[in-house]
C-alpha positions in Angstrom: -16.4 11.1 -5.4 -18.5 8.0 -5.9 -15.6 5.9 -7.2 -13.2 6.9 -4.4 -13.1 6.1 -0.7 -11.6 8.1 2.1 -8.4 6.6 3.5 -9.3 7.5 7.1 -12.7 5.8 6.9 -11.3 2.6 5.6 -8.5 2.5 8.2 -11.1 3.2 10.9 -13.3 0.3 9.7 -10.4 -2.1 9.6 -9.1 -1.0 13.0 -5.7 -0.1 11.5 -3.7 3.1 11.3 -4.1 5.2 8.1 -0.3 5.1 7.6 -0.4 1.2 7.5 -3.3 1.1 5.0 -1.7 3.7 2.8 1.6 1.9 2.9 0.0 -1.4 1.8 -1.8 0.3 -1.1 1.3 2.1 -2.3 3.4 -1.1 -2.1 0.8 -2.8 -4.2 1.1 -0.2 -6.9 -2.0 1.8 -6.1 -2.2 5.5 -6.1 -3.2 8.0 -3.4 -5.2 11.1 -4.3 -6.1 14.4 -2.6 -9.8 15.2 -2.8 -10.6 18.8 -3.3 -14.3 19.6 -2.6 -16.3 22.5 -4.0 -15.1 25.8 -2.4 -16.0 29.4 -2.8 -12.3 30.3 -2.4 -9.8 29.3 -5.1 -7.0 27.0 -4.0 -3.7 28.3 -5.2 -0.7 26.2 -5.9 2.6 26.6 -7.8 3.1 24.6 -10.9 6.6 23.5 -12.0 8.1 21.6 -14.8 10.8 18.9 -14.2 12.6 19.9 -17.4 12.5 23.6 -16.4 12.8 23.6 -12.6 13.3 27.4 -12.4 10.1 28.1 -14.3 7.1 28.4 -12.0 3.6 29.9 -12.2 0.6 30.1 -10.0 -2.2 27.6 -10.7 -5.7 27.3 -9.4 -6.5 23.8 -8.3 -10.1 22.8 -9.2 -12.4 20.5 -7.4 -12.0 16.8 -7.8 -9.5 14.0 -7.1 -5.9 14.7 -8.1 -3.2 12.0 -7.8 -0.2 12.6 -5.6 3.2 12.3 -7.1 5.2 9.2 -5.9 7.4 11.4 -3.7 4.4 13.0 -2.1 2.7 9.6 -1.5 5.7 8.6 0.5 5.6 12.0 2.3 1.9 11.5 3.1 2.7 8.1 4.7 5.4 9.5 6.8 3.2 12.4 7.9 0.4 10.1 8.8 2.8 7.9 10.8 3.9 11.0 12.7 0.3 12.1 13.4 0.8 15.0 11.1 -2.0 16.2 8.8 -0.3 19.1 6.9 -0.9 19.3 3.2 1.6 22.1 2.6 4.4 21.1 0.3 2.6 18.1 -1.2 2.5 17.9 -5.0 -0.4 16.7 -7.1 -0.8 16.0 -10.8 -3.4 18.1 -12.5 -4.5 17.3 -16.1 -5.9 20.1 -18.3 -7.0 20.0 -21.9 -5.7 22.8 -24.1 -6.0 23.7 -27.7 -2.6 23.4 -29.3 -1.9 25.0 -32.6 -1.1 22.8 -35.6 0.7 25.2 -37.9 2.8 23.7 -40.6 5.7 25.4 -42.3 6.4 24.1 -45.8 9.8 24.1 -47.6 8.9 27.3 -49.6 8.3 29.2 -46.3 4.5 29.1 -46.6 2.7 28.5 -43.3 -0.4 26.4 -43.3 -2.7 27.0 -40.4 -4.7 23.9 -39.3 -7.5 23.7 -36.8 -6.1 23.6 -33.2 -6.0 20.1 -31.6 -7.1 19.4 -28.1 -4.3 17.8 -26.0 -4.2 16.8 -22.4 -1.2 18.4 -20.5 0.1 17.3 -17.1 1.0 19.9 -14.5 2.8 19.2 -11.2 1.2 21.5 -8.6 2.7 22.1 -5.2 0.4 23.1 -2.4 1.8 26.3 -0.9 -0.4 26.4 2.3 -2.3 24.2 4.6 -5.8 23.2 3.5 -8.0 21.5 6.1 -10.8 20.8 3.6 -8.6 18.4 1.6 -8.6 14.6 2.4 -6.7 11.6 1.2 -8.6 9.1 -0.9 -8.0 6.2 -3.2 -9.9 4.3 -5.9 -12.6 2.0 -4.5 -11.5 -0.6 -7.0 -8.2 -0.9 -5.0 -10.0 -2.1 -1.9 -9.4 -5.6 -3.2 -5.7 -5.2 -2.7 -6.0 -4.8 1.0 -5.4 -8.1 2.8 -8.4 -9.8 4.5 -8.7 -9.2 8.2 -8.1 -12.1 10.5 -10.7 -13.2 13.0 -8.6 -11.9 15.9 -8.7 -8.3 14.4 -12.4 -8.1 14.9 -15.1 -7.1 12.5 -14.2 -6.8 8.8 -14.4 -3.4 7.2 -17.8 -2.9 5.5 -16.2 -1.5 2.4 -13.5 -4.2 1.9 -14.4 -7.0 -0.4 -12.9 -9.8 1.8 -15.1 -12.6 0.2 -14.3 -16.3 0.3 -13.4 -16.1 -3.4 -10.1 -14.2 -2.7 -9.1 -15.8 0.6 -7.2 -19.1 0.3 -7.0 -21.1 3.5 -4.3 -23.8 3.8 -6.2 -25.7 6.5 -9.9 -25.0 5.8 -10.9 -28.6 6.2 -11.9 -28.9 2.6 -9.9 -30.8 0.0 -9.0 -28.9 -3.0 -6.8 -29.5 -6.0 -6.2 -25.7 -6.2 -4.7 -25.3 -2.8 -2.5 -22.2 -2.3 0.9 -22.6 -0.7 3.9 -20.3 -0.2 7.3 -21.9 0.1 8.7 -18.6 1.4 6.9 -19.3 4.7 9.3 -22.2 5.2 12.3 -19.9 5.0 10.6 -17.3 7.3 10.0 -19.7 10.1 13.4 -21.4 9.7 15.1 -18.0 10.0 13.2 -17.4 13.2 13.9 -20.9 14.5 17.6 -20.5 13.8 17.8 -17.1 15.5 16.3 -18.5 18.7 18.3 -21.8 18.6 21.2 -22.3 21.1 23.4 -25.1 22.0 21.4 -26.3 25.0 17.8 -25.9 23.9 15.7 -25.8 20.8 12.9 -23.2 20.6 9.3 -24.4 20.8 7.0 -23.8 17.8 5.1 -21.2 19.7 8.3 -19.3 20.4 9.1 -19.3 16.7 5.6 -18.1 15.8 5.9 -15.4 18.5 9.2 -14.2 17.1 7.7 -13.7 13.7 4.6 -12.0 15.2 6.8 -9.7 17.2 8.8 -8.6 14.2 5.6 -7.7 12.3 4.2 -5.9 15.4 7.4 -3.9 15.8 7.3 -2.9 12.2 3.8 -1.6 12.6 4.8 0.5 15.7 7.8 1.8 13.8 5.6 2.6 10.8 3.3 4.7 12.9 6.3 6.7 14.1 8.5 7.1 11.0 6.3 5.9 8.1 8.8 3.5 6.4 10.4 1.0 8.9 13.6 -1.0 8.4 13.5 -4.2 6.3 12.3 -7.3 8.2 14.9 -9.9 9.2 12.7 -13.1 9.1 10.4 -11.9 6.3 12.6 -9.6 4.1 10.3 -9.9 1.1 7.2 -8.8 3.1 5.1 -11.8 2.4 3.3 -11.7 5.7 0.6 -9.0 5.9 -1.1 -9.9 9.2 -0.4 -12.5 11.9 -2.3 -13.3 15.1 -0.5 -13.6 18.5 -0.1 -17.1 19.9 -2.8 -16.5 22.5 -5.5 -15.7 19.9 -8.2 -18.2 19.2 -7.0 -20.4 16.3 -4.1 -18.2 15.3 -3.4 -17.6 11.6 -1.3 -15.4 9.4 -2.3 -13.9 6.1 0.3 -13.9 3.4 0.5 -12.6 -0.2 2.9 -12.7 -3.2 3.2 -9.7 -5.4 2.8 -10.3 -9.1 3.6 -8.1 -12.1 3.2 -4.4 -11.7 3.3 -4.9 -7.9 -0.1 -6.4 -8.0 -1.1 -9.4 -5.9 -0.3 -12.7 -7.6 -1.4 -15.1 -4.8 -2.6 -14.8 -1.2 -3.6 -17.2 1.5 -3.3 -18.0 5.2 -1.3 -20.4 7.4 -2.3 -21.7 10.8 -0.2 -22.0 14.0 -1.5 -25.6 14.3 0.5 -26.5 11.1 3.8 -25.1 12.4 5.0 -28.1 14.5 4.9 -30.5 11.6 6.6 -28.0 9.3 9.4 -27.4 11.8 10.0 -31.2 12.0 10.4 -31.4 8.3 12.7 -28.3 8.2 15.0 -29.8 10.8 15.5 -32.8 8.6 15.8 -30.8 5.4 16.6 -27.1 6.1 15.6 -24.7 3.3 18.3 -23.1 1.2 18.2 -19.3 1.9 
């Protein structure tokens, strides 16, 4: 299991819930796996074929890491959010190599027998009972798709490659010609500002920041309960990964933009100290939503 890491270990190091870490990974196009260790007892499951749903047969699941199907990845996130650890009913993909006959029938009816060819066949195996020895893992290479932790969240996970090379700070104090910006943040803060605005009083910049922070926080609480929360109002495209509360030291948010194949195209951070000037510009020239 050298190339895989345990979901619960990474979540614990980051100080986040397993459901949140799993959701971020799946949203970025990463796969979740079930790790089956060596066992004296065979682990039985039932294999089925999408093209032949009524055809089923028992299948022994061998040791190793087997990817969960997309539906089962969503099921795992929901179960983790509900503090449920059951593996029963989850479906994994198991790949087996088989010799496949290469017989050839000619026009005159003669059958030519060729040497069998090795082919890899995919089986969908449903776990029929609870297995407490199984754990959820993911490829260690996918650690880079987890957003960097903010200073307010405490120590960084030891297994997470949150190096300066993949963190882009808008206000780092260093001039750079390759500065990362995200115009969607303008729309996010303007939506929050507009929702708080009334006829008599305009919201302060900290109130705007707090509204965005509260939305992300409410989503995390909802995710822990039901797995997949409702779509955000201010940030419908989920650009914000983490955001500090206004009373944190030097509050920042971490944002990312998904690229092709749901991979990360760009990521960076934005400071609360930059928000007053941004709101002043937006009042003069509101963004088109």
